[in-house]
N, C-alpha and C positions, 0 to 999 in steps of 0.2 A: 252508804251509812246509817241506813231506813233498816235495814237487815242487822246490820249490826246491833241495833239501837234495842231491836225488839228479843234478839238473844242475852243483851246482856239486863236489862228488865227480867226476861224471864227467870233466868242463872240468879239476881240479888234476891226476887222471888221466894225462889226456891230456898235459897240458903235461909234465907229470915219465913220462911213457911210460917213457923208460931210468934213470933212478931206483928206479922202481916194479920195472922187471924185474930191475933188479941186487941191489933185496934181496928180491928171491923167490929168482933164484938162491941167495945165501944163505943163505936157509932152507933151498933143499932141500938143498943140501950139508950142513947143519947135522941134518940132519934124516936122512937116510941113517945116520948113527954110531948114533943107537938103534933105527933099524930093521935095520940090516943086521949090526952086527957082536954082538949077543948072542943071536941063534941060530947063526952061527959055533961059541958056548960056551957050547950047549946043555949040552953033556956037565958043565959048572960052573957048576951051577945061578945057586950067592952071586954068581961073580964078573958071571954075563951077565945078571939080574939088577940088582945094580951100576948095570954100565954102561947098563943100560937108563935107571936114574933118573939119572944122570948127564948123559946123554944127551938126557931132557926137559926137566930143570933149566938144560940151556944153550939148548937152545932156545926155551926160553921169556925164556930173559935177551936173548937176540937179539933176541926180539919186542917187549921192554920198552926198548930201544934204538932199535927200529927205530921203535914207538908216537912215543919221544920226538922225534924228527926230521923223521916227518912228520908232526905237531905247525905246522912251520915250514910245510910248505905248507898246513895250512889257513887258517893267517895269511898266506898271501898270500906269501910268502917261498921260499926254496930254502933247500939244505943241501950239504954236500959232503961227498966222502967221508974228511977229517978230522974234522968235528962226529959224523958216524955213530959214528966209534971214540971220540970224545970222550963220547957218549953213556952209553957201556957204563957207567963211573965212577961215573954217576950213575941210572942205570938197573939197576943187577943187582940191589938186594936187591927191588923190584917185579918182577923175573922171578921168585925164586925163590920170591915169597909166588905169583905165578902158576903158576907149575910144581905148586906143592906144592898148590893146588885143583885142578889139570889132574889128581894124580897120588893125592890122595882121591877127587874124580871115578870116574877108572877102580876104585879100590877099591871105589868103593860101588856101581858097576853089574855089576863082572863078581863082586861077592863077597857083598857085606849083602843086595843087593836078594834077587839068586837064592837065596839061603840060607831068606829069611822064606817067597820064596814056594811052599821046597821041603819046606817043614814042613806043607803041608797043611791049616789051619788058618786058621780065623775070624783069629784073631789074627796069625797071621803075616802073611796076606794085609795086615789094614790095615796092621800095619808097615811090610810092604813100599810098600803105596805112599803112606802118610805119607811114607816115606824118598826115596822119586822124586820126589814133589812137589814136598819140600824141597829135594832138587837140583836141578830146573828153575827155580825159584825164587828160586835161587842162581844160576844160569846167567844167566837173564833180566836180574839184579842185577849180577853178575862181570862181564859179556862188557864191562862199560863200564871195568874195573877202572884198565886200562892207560893209557885216557884220562884216567881221573880221575888217579890217579900225575903223568902228563906236565903236566897244565895246571891242578890244584888243590892236592894236598896230597900231600906229601912222607910224613907219617906213614903208614902202613900199614894198622891199625889205625882213623884215620879216615876214611883212602879207602873201605874196606869198607864202612864207615857210612854213608859217600855213596853209593855203589853201589846200597845198598839204599834208599836216601830218593829217590835217584833213579827208582829203579824202582814203587815205592810212589805217587810224584805224577806220575810217568808211565808208566805200564802199558802204555799201546794203544803206543807210540812205542816203546818197550823188547821188548815183542812183535814188532814191526813189525821191528825194527832185526834181532833174533836170525835173522825168517825171510829178512829181506833177506842177511843175508851167508849163511846156511844154502844160498838160491839163489847166489849166488855164487860158494860154493865149488863146487857141481857144474859151473858153468860154469867156474872156473878148472881142476877137474881135467881135464876136453876139452884145454886148452893147456897142461896139465901144472904147472898151479900157478905159471906162470910172470904172464901175467897174467887178470885182476887181480894175484888170490892175497891169500895174508895179508897183504902190504901195503896191499891194496887194501879191504881188512875192516876193516883199523885203521886205514885215511885217513877209512873212512865214519862209522866210530864217533866219532871225534875229531871232525870236520863237525859230528856232530848232536851231541853235548855242547856244542861252542863253540856253536852258536847253539840250542839250548835253557837256556844260560848265558846269553845277551841276556833268556830272558823273567823268569828270576830277576830279574837288574837293575831291569828292567821294574818288577814287584812289588815292590824293597825301596824303588824311588823311590815310585810310587805309597801303601805303605803310610805312608811319612814326610810327603808331601804330606796326604794322604788320611784318613790313621789309622788304615784298609782299606781292598781291594779285589774283585773278582767274582774270584776266579781261573778262574772258567771261560773269560773272555772276553777270551781276549789278545790286542791289535791285532797281529797277523804281518806284515802290510799294511806296518805304519808300522815295526817292528820292524826289517825287513830292506830298508827302502829303501836304506841306506848298503851295505849288504849287494849289492843287485843290481845300484847302479850298479858298484861294485869288479868282480863277477864279468861283468858284460856276456849278451848275445845273439851268436851265431854262428851263422853259417851253414854249412850241409854242405860246401862249398867254403872257408869259412876254418879249421875245421876239417881241413883236408888242408892247403889252400896257405897259412898262415897268412901269408905272407911276400909276399903276391900284395895286400892290401887294406892 
């Protein structure tokens, strides 16, 4: 399943190269606001911090609209500029929640955890460690939030619960997804975040969630038929048969010159 996920994500990124770059370019422009403007106004702390928070929330709303658009690519479709703009109307609540989580995470890492560690006591170290690992578990789970919102759940509270359920049921996959995207982020940094960039990360998470949902559909079907099923033996070869047929295989020549085949 993992190898197919990586292959399908790569194919979809390659087939939608221009769309991916345009989405990333829009995010870079959006990110420039909270990064460049607040330092200019550092002598007015309230205004500087307010603009930074607004900028982060806007970037999060932008990512939510991007996730909703990229879902179409994951489903073997495509989207246009008008579709992307239309998705802002649907995605902005999810973006605000995602941005709120990002701000909370920054607050915990920058202030709360250092405060407890600076206490130089066993209690402070324990509290700092507990908060840190709670934050890490939340990151492993919450990374799927925008994909869950785009694909499954309109209610944000229920979406958060589903994110944690996905992590608890698929811990190895969730940790792999996190470190995969961390590695891709480093590669993207070398390319100025133009490719694969944030769009590539969001697409990978949506592709991964989409394929994981095949497992849950199979489990529900088997539970109804047999009254119980071994959750440790998922027939991924069987479940991915149709997906493999749709995705196909490509040679290096076909990737570079698809019109020649």
